[in-house]
N, C-alpha and C positions, 0 to 999 in steps of 0.2 A: 140550641147547641149545649151539648152535654160538658162536663170538667172533663170528658174524655177525648172529647173531639180534638184533633191535632190542629195546630195553630196553621193556616196557610202562608205561603209567602206572600210578601208585599206584591201586589200586583203590579203591572208595567205602568198603569198610569201615575203611580207615586214616584216615578222617576220624572224628573222635568226635562223632558227631551229638548226643550228650547235653550237651556243653559249649556254653556260649554264645560262638559264634563269628560273625564277620562276614567274609564271603569274597566275591570277585568271581566273575563267570561264567569269566574267565580262568583263575582259580586253581582254580576247581573241574575246569574241563577239563583242566588238567594234572594231576589227580589221576584222571583216568578217568571223570569225569562227564559222559554223553554229554547233547545238548540235551534229547532225550526222557526220560531218567531225571530231570533237572533238572526238567524240566516235571512229571514225576510227584510228584516230592519235594514240589514247591510247590503242588499242587492243593490245593482247599479242604480243610481238616481234616488236610492232610498235615504231615509233620513239620518241613518248612523253609517259609520264607516270602520273597518279593522284598519288600525294603523300597525300593528306588529302582532304577532300570534298569540292569542289569547287577550289582547289589549285593544280596545274600543273607545271611539270618540263620539259622543251622542249629539251629531250635528253634521250637515252634509258638506260644508264646505272646507277650505285647507286649514288643516291645524296651525294653530297658533306655535310660536316657539315655546311658549310656557307648556302647552299641552304635549308638544314633543317631548320634551324634558320629561314630564309626568308619566308619559307613555314608556320611554326607555327605562326609567325607574320601576315602573310598574312591571315590566317585562323580566327585569333582573330581578326582582323580587317574588315573582309567581311560584317559585318552588319552596319559598321559606313559608314559616308560620305567618299567619295574617295578624299583625299587631294591632293595636288602637293607632289611629291616624288622626291627625288634625285635618280641617277642613281646607280647602284649597281657597287662595284668594278670591273674593267675590262668590264664594258658594254659597247656598242658602244653609240654614241652621240644620241642627241634628234632625229634625224633621223632614228634611228635605231630600233625603236619599243618601246613597253610599258615598263614600270618599275615596279619591284616589289613594293607593297604596304609599306610604312613605314612612318607613320604618324610623323608630326613635333612635335606635342604634343600627344605623345602617349597615347592610352588607353589600351595597353598591354605592359608587361615588362617581359622580359626573367628573371628567377629567378633560384634558386636551383643549382644542380650540373653543367647546362650548364653555368649558369652564373659566376660561380666560374671558370670554364675553361677558360671563355673569360677573367675574372680578371687576369690570369695567374697562377692559381693553377695548380699544376703537379699531386695531390692526386687523383682527379676525373679522370674516363676514358677521352678520347680523344672524341670531339664531334661526330664524325661518330660512336662511338661505343656505345653512350648512348641509351639505350632501349626508353627512352622518353626525352622530352624537356618540361619543366615545364615553365607557362607563367602565371602572375598575370593579372586578369583583373577586373574591378568594379564587385562589387558583384551583381549589377542588371543586368549584361550582360547575355543573354541568348545563353549560349555556352554549349556545352558537350564535355567531355573528348572524344578522337578520335585518333586511331592510334599512333603515336609517340607524339601527342600534347596532354600534360597534362594541364587542364585548373584549375588553382587556383584562386578562387574569394576572394577578400579582400574589406573591407570598404573603405580604402583609399589606392591608389597607391602610393608607395615609389617613392620620386624624382629620375628618372633614371638617370644614368650615361652613356654616349655614348661611347662604346667600339666598335672599328671597325665600327661606325656608326651605331650601333644598342642601343636600349634602354635596359639597363641592370639595375638589381636590384643592390644597394650597397651592398658590401662584408657581412655586418652584417646580413641585411635580407637573403640575398641569402643562407647564413649559415644557420640560421634558417628553411627555407624552404626545405634545404636539409637534416637538422639532423632529421625534424620531419618525415621523411620517414625511416629512418635508425634504424635498431634494433642491428647491430653489435658496440660494445663499442668500439673496436679497431678503426673501420672507423670513427667512431664520433670523437675519440681523434685525429686521424691523421689529420682530417680538422681543428678542432680547432688550433693544434698546427700549421699548416702551416699557418693559418690566421695571428698567431702572429707572428712567427718566421720570416715569409716573409716579415713583415711590413704592410699587408695589413690593419690592424686594432689593435686597444688595447683589450686587455680582457675585459675591462669595456663594451665596446660597444657589443660585442659579447654576455656576460652575459645579458646585457639590451635586446637584441634582442631574446633571447631565453626565458627571463622572460615573454616578451610581448607575445611570441609565446605559453605560458603556457607549455613549455617543461621541466621546473626543477623539476617536481614531477616524472620524470622517472630515475630510480636508474643509469643506463648506461650513462646518459646525465650529472647528477650530479658528477659522478665519472670524467668523461671526463673534466667538468668544474672546479674540483679541482686541476686537473693536470695542466691545462690551467692556472689557478691563480699562481700556483707555477711557471711555467714556464714565464710567462709575468712578475713575479717580479724578477727573475733571470736575463731576458733579460735588464729590467730597471736598475737593479743594474750594470750591466756591461755598458750600455750607460752613467750612471752617473761617473762611473770610467773614461769613455773615454773623458767626457766633461771636467773633472778636469784636466786631462792630457794635452789635446789637446788645450786648451785654456788658459794654463798657470797659473792656479790657484794654490796656496799653498796646498800642501799636509794635509788633515784632518786625523783623526783618524775615523776608518771606522766602522760600526756596532757596536754601543756602547749602553750601558744603562747608564742613569743618575740617581744619589741617592744624596738627601740630607746626610751630614754626621750625623750618628745616627738617620738618618731620614727616611721618605717614598722614596719609589721607583718614578722616576719621569717619566719615560718611555724610550722606546728605540729610537735611531736615526740612519738614514742610513749613515750620514757623520756629523762631528762636529770638529770646529776648537777652541779648548780650549782658545786659545790666545786672539780670537776675541769676543768669546761668540756668534758665529754663529753656527747654526745647518740647516741641510737639511733633510727634511722626504719626502720621495716618496709617493704619495697618490695613493696606488694600491687599493683602495676598489673597491669591486664588488659590483654593482646595485641591491641587493636583497632586501628581506624584511627588513632586519635588518638594511638598510642603514642610516637611520635617528639615530639610536642608535650609529653606528659605527661613524658617523660624530659627534654626540655630544661628543663621548669619545676622538676623534680629536682635536675638539674645546677646551675641557677642558684641554687636556695635553698643547696645545699649549700657552692658556691663563696663565696657571700655570707657564709654561718656561719663558713667556715673562714678568711676573711679577717679577721673580728673575733677570731680565736683559738680558735673551738669546733670541737673535732674531732666528726666526723659519722660515725657506722658505720652501714652499711645492710646490713640482714640481710633475706633473703628467707624465706617461709614454709617453703620447700623446705628451706633450711639449719637453720631452728630444728628442723624434724622429723626430719631425718636425722642432723645432728650439732650438737646443742646444746652439747657439751661444748666442741667447738672455739669456736663462736661466742661463749662464755662467756669462753673465752682471749682472743679477740680484744678483747673490751669491757675484760677486766681489763688486758690490756697497754695499751690506750688509757689508762685511768685511771691506770696507775703513770707512763706516760710523761709525764702533765699536770705532775709536778713539775719538768722540765725544760724545759718552756715558757716562753715569756713570758705573763704574766697576759693574760686575755682581756678584750675589751671589757665593760663593765658592760652587761647587759640586763635588761629586766624579764621575770620569769617569771608567766604568766598561765594560770589553768585554762582548758582547751579544752573 
C-alpha cells in the first residue's frame, strides 16, 4: 500500500453484532456497511432490525426501553451535524465501534410519559410498554412523527436534565406534555398527585406549566389541579409541623384566624406565636390568571398585620421541602427579635 492509497472504511466484522447497539445508517456506512448489506442484515429473521427511519439496532430481539430512547434521539438528531458522542452504558471502548448519537448540546429532549418514567414516576407504564416516546425538537426542524417516535415542536426547548445520560425535560414540562394527550381524569389526577407527593415539584410549578400549555380550559384538568392544590397544601402543612418539631422551635398555635376586638377579621395564619407576635403563612398560591389579585390580598394582609406589630414570615412549599433548616432559622430569628420590638396590638386568636 502506498501513501496515496485511500483508507478503506472499517469493515462489518469490526462492529460487534452481539452487543445491544443503536446506530444510524450514516454510522453504518462509515463502517463499510453498504445499503445492500444493510438490507440483508435487516431482512425478516435477520440479525439486525430497523427501529425508525435511518436508525437500526444490531440484534434481532425486541429493543429494550433504553434502546428505544436512544433510537428516538438518533432519529431526531439525524439531520444535524454529528457531534462527538459518549459511549452508551455497557458499550465497548473506543475500539469497539460507533456509538449512538447523543448531542452534548441536544436539539432533541425526551418529554411526556417517557420523561416522567425516567424521573422515577411509577404511574406511567414502563419504558418498553410505551406505545410511543415523545421528543421535543425546535419548531423549524423538518421531522415527522413515525413509528414509536412522536415529534413535538416547540418555540424554545426547555433546559434539559440529564437522566441516565439522556436529555430529559424537567418534570413540570414533561407533565404538561403528558397531560395534553390524556382524556382520563383519573390518569391526570394520579400523575399530578405523584408529582407532588413524590417531591418531584411543587403544585405552583405544575400549574404554571399547565397554564403555559393552555390546558386549564379542560374541565378534567381543572378538577385534577384543584385536587392537586389541596394535596399540596396538606403536604406543606405537614412539613411545617415537622420543621417546628425537628428544629426545636417553640410550639405555636396552629391554623388560626386573627381579629381585632370588636373589629374586622385580619386573616388566617398557618402558625402563630402569640407571646412573640410572630406568624407563619404558607404561600401556596397557584400561578393562575388571578395571581396578581391573590398576591395583592396577601400583601394587604401582611401590611395590616405588621402595622399592628405582628411579624409575618412567608414560606413557600418549595423552601420547606428544599431548605427546612434555613426556614427554621428565619422563624427562630423573628422569635428572638420580638424582645426588641414594641408590644404588638392586642388581637383575638380564634380557631380556623
